[in-house]
C-alpha positions in Angstrom: 0.0 0.0 0.0 1.1 3.6 -0.4 0.3 6.9 -2.0 1.5 10.2 -3.2 2.6 13.5 -1.6 1.2 15.2 -4.8 -1.9 14.4 -6.7 -1.9 10.7 -7.2 -3.1 11.1 -10.9 0.1 13.1 -11.5 2.4 10.3 -10.5 0.0 7.6 -11.8 0.4 5.5 -8.6 -3.3 5.2 -7.5 -4.5 1.6 -7.3 -7.7 1.3 -9.2 -8.4 -2.5 -9.1 -11.6 -3.7 -7.5 -11.5 -3.3 -3.7 -8.4 -1.1 -3.7 -10.2 1.7 -1.9 -8.8 4.5 0.3 -7.1 4.1 3.7 -8.9 6.7 5.8 -10.7 7.3 9.1 -13.3 4.6 9.6 -12.1 2.7 6.5 -8.8 0.8 7.1 -9.0 -1.8 4.3 -7.9 0.5 1.5 -4.6 0.3 -0.4 -4.4 4.0 -1.3 -2.9 6.2 1.4 -3.3 10.0 1.2 -0.2 11.6 2.7 -0.9 15.2 1.9 1.6 17.6 0.3 4.4 16.8 2.7 7.2 14.8 1.2 9.4 14.5 4.3 6.5 13.3 6.4 5.5 10.8 3.7 8.9 9.3 3.5 9.1 9.0 7.3 5.6 7.3 7.4 6.8 4.9 4.7 9.8 4.1 6.9 7.5 3.3 9.8 5.1 1.2 7.7 8.0 -0.8 6.3 9.4 -1.4 9.8 5.9 -2.8 10.6 6.3 -5.5 7.8 4.2 -3.7 5.2 5.6 -3.2 1.7 4.9 0.5 1.5 5.7 3.1 -1.1 5.5 6.9 -1.5 5.5 8.9 -4.7 6.1 12.4 -5.9 8.1 14.5 -8.3 11.8 13.8 -8.3 12.7 17.4 -7.6 10.9 17.1 -4.3 13.1 14.2 -3.2 15.2 17.0 -1.6 12.4 17.5 0.9 12.3 13.8 1.8 16.1 13.4 2.0 16.5 12.9 5.8 14.0 10.1 5.8 15.4 8.6 2.6 18.9 8.6 4.2 17.6 7.0 7.3 15.9 4.2 5.3 19.3 3.5 3.8 21.0 3.7 7.2 18.4 1.2 8.6 18.7 -1.0 5.5 14.9 -1.3 5.0 13.3 -1.9 1.6 11.2 1.3 1.3 10.1 2.2 -2.2 9.9 5.8 -3.6 8.4 6.3 -7.0 9.8 9.6 -8.3 8.2 10.8 -11.5 8.8 14.0 -13.6 12.5 13.0 -13.5 14.0 15.5 -16.0 13.7 18.7 -18.0 10.8 16.8 -19.6 8.7 18.7 -17.1 8.8 21.5 -19.6 6.8 24.6 -18.9 6.9 24.0 -15.1 10.4 25.5 -15.4 13.7 25.1 -13.7 12.2 25.1 -10.2 10.5 21.8 -11.0 13.2 20.3 -13.4 15.5 18.0 -11.5 19.2 18.4 -12.4 21.3 17.2 -9.5 18.8 14.9 -7.8 19.7 11.6 -9.6 23.3 12.0 -8.7 22.7 13.1 -5.2 20.5 10.0 -4.6 23.2 7.8 -6.1 25.6 9.2 -3.5 23.5 7.8 -0.6 25.2 4.6 0.5 22.9 1.6 0.3 20.2 3.2 -1.8 19.3 1.8 -5.2 18.3 4.0 -8.0 16.5 2.5 -11.1 15.7 4.6 -14.1 13.9 2.4 -16.7 14.0 3.1 -20.4 10.5 1.9 -21.3 7.5 0.0 -20.1 9.2 -3.4 -20.3 12.1 -2.2 -18.2 9.6 -0.9 -15.6 8.1 -4.4 -15.3 11.6 -5.8 -14.8 12.4 -3.1 -12.3 9.4 -4.3 -10.2 10.7 -7.9 -10.4 13.9 -6.6 -8.8 12.3 -4.3 -6.3 9.9 -6.9 -4.8 12.8 -9.2 -4.0 14.8 -6.7 -2.0 15.0 -7.0 1.7 17.6 -4.4 2.8 17.8 -1.6 0.2 15.5 1.4 -0.2 14.8 2.1 -3.9 14.2 5.3 -5.8 12.3 4.4 -9.1 12.8 7.4 -11.4 10.1 7.7 -14.1 9.3 10.3 -16.8 6.5 12.7 -17.2 6.4 12.3 -21.0 5.4 9.2 -22.9 8.2 7.0 -24.1 8.4 4.6 -27.0 8.3 0.9 -26.1 11.3 -0.6 -27.7 10.9 -3.6 -30.0 12.4 -6.4 -28.0 12.4 -8.7 -31.1 14.8 -6.3 -32.6 16.7 -5.3 -29.5 17.8 -7.2 -26.4 15.3 -8.4 -23.8 14.4 -6.0 -21.0 15.4 -8.7 -18.5 18.9 -7.3 -18.8 17.8 -4.6 -16.3 18.4 -7.1 -13.5 22.1 -6.6 -14.0 22.0 -2.8 -13.9 23.3 -2.4 -17.5 23.1 -4.5 -20.6 23.9 -4.5 -24.3 20.6 -3.3 -25.9 21.9 -3.1 -29.5 25.3 -4.1 -30.9 27.6 -3.7 -33.9 26.9 -6.1 -36.8 30.4 -7.4 -37.1 31.6 -7.5 -33.5 34.0 -4.6 -33.9 32.8 -1.7 -31.8 33.8 1.8 -32.8 31.8 3.7 -30.1 29.6 2.9 -27.2 26.4 4.9 -26.5 25.3 4.7 -22.8 21.8 5.9 -21.8 19.4 5.8 -18.9 15.7 6.3 -18.8 14.2 8.5 -21.5 17.5 9.0 -23.2 17.9 5.3 -24.1 15.5 5.7 -27.0 17.6 8.7 -28.1 20.7 6.5 -28.1 18.9 3.9 -30.1 17.9 6.4 -32.8 21.5 7.6 -33.0 22.7 4.0 -33.2 20.4 3.4 -36.2 21.7 6.6 -37.9 25.3 5.6 -37.3 24.6 2.1 -38.6 23.3 3.6 -41.9 26.6 5.5 -42.2 28.6 2.3 -41.7 29.7 3.2 -38.2 29.7 0.2 -35.8 28.1 1.3 -32.5 26.9 -0.4 -29.3 24.0 0.8 -27.2 24.1 0.1 -23.5 21.0 0.7 -21.4 22.1 1.5 -17.9 19.1 1.8 -15.6 20.9 1.2 -12.3 24.5 2.0 -11.5 24.1 0.1 -8.2 23.0 -3.1 -9.8 25.7 -2.9 -12.4 28.4 -2.5 -9.8 27.3 -5.7 -8.1 28.1 -7.7 -11.2 31.3 -9.7 -11.8 34.3 -8.0 -13.4 33.8 -10.3 -16.4 30.2 -9.2 -17.0 31.1 -5.5 -16.7 34.0 -6.0 -19.1 31.6 -7.7 -21.5 29.2 -4.8 -21.5 31.8 -2.0 -21.4 35.1 -3.5 -22.8 38.1 -1.5 -21.7 39.5 -1.7 -25.2 36.8 0.6 -26.5 37.7 4.2 -25.6 35.2 6.0 -27.7 32.1 6.4 -25.4 29.2 8.8 -25.1 26.8 8.9 -22.1 23.4 10.5 -22.4 21.3 11.5 -19.3 19.2 14.5 -18.6 20.9 15.2 -15.3 24.1 16.3 -13.8 27.2 14.9 -15.5 29.1 14.3 -12.2 30.1 10.7 -11.9 29.8 9.6 -15.5 33.6 9.6 -16.0 33.5 6.2 -14.2 31.9 4.8 -17.3 33.0 6.9 -20.2 36.5 7.6 -19.0 38.2 11.0 -18.3 38.0 12.0 -22.0 34.7 10.4 -22.9 31.7 12.6 -23.9 28.7 13.2 -21.6 25.6 14.8 -22.9 23.9 16.0 -19.7 22.9 19.1 -17.7 25.6 21.6 -16.7 23.1 24.2 -15.6 19.5 24.6 -14.4 16.8 24.0 -16.9 14.4 26.5 -18.5 10.7 27.1 -18.9 9.6 26.1 -22.4 7.9 23.2 -24.2 9.9 20.0 -23.9 10.9 19.8 -27.6 12.5 23.2 -27.4 14.4 22.2 -24.2 15.6 19.0 -25.9 17.2 21.1 -28.7 18.5 23.8 -26.4 20.4 21.3 -24.2 21.6 19.0 -26.9 19.3 16.0 -26.4 18.9 15.3 -30.1 19.8 12.5 -32.4 22.0 14.9 -34.4 24.0 15.9 -31.3 24.5 12.3 -30.1 25.7 11.2 -33.6 28.1 14.2 -33.7 29.4 13.3 -30.2 29.9 9.7 -31.3 31.9 10.7 -34.4 34.0 13.1 -32.4 34.9 10.4 -29.9 35.8 8.0 -32.8 38.0 10.7 -34.3 39.6 11.4 -30.9 40.6 7.8 -30.4 42.0 7.6 -33.9 
């Protein structure tokens, strides 16, 4: 059971199945919990519910994870499997402006010891994320989801979404086994990497796309697996994420390219923001070519 510290329809977390109902005075059988607009209190209540052997969750906009941080940190410190569904996870919030567009929040949550962050690329990765989440016993999770609709990747053409369980996996690969550049994406930017991959493929450039929904899960894998996904012999790398670039050097190297946010966002329709901040197929393709030329 759980609920939202915002309007539940905004985060799409309201249970609507028969009998779900609302948990409220005089009616304690409901699954939907109304926390009110108070993120810190919500996260603290979720901690308490989890300590009482309930599998509880809270939800809200990712930007407001800052308000909930003391309780989130305490959940990690206590090693309890609380769940926080954070939506509106990027500049995709658009006209709400820079006050509501998270930039540093993903990285700051990744910095919390013991907390797992999962940012799925499409509906299938969301399903696989829930498979992981419901087996956890000691880690709190921040599930980062978009506001905008995302394409569902063709899993007959690209790798199965079950690769999410390992934190990062090869989504699309070069046709001849020789990799010239690796494109790494998370969440909504994975489909952008796929489009860039298809463009590079048309131009005869051998690229690999890695979907990386969870740094924490990836770091738990064997050295052999991590080397298989991100071979040390491939120096040309581009990471794409609509958030702060801090930390990406771990995966692209000191001279790799990172297309991310280096400033606060802006108030404008999302398509305008994508172009303004470089989250376009053309920019990813250009960055990939620059990386290949650098290595040469």
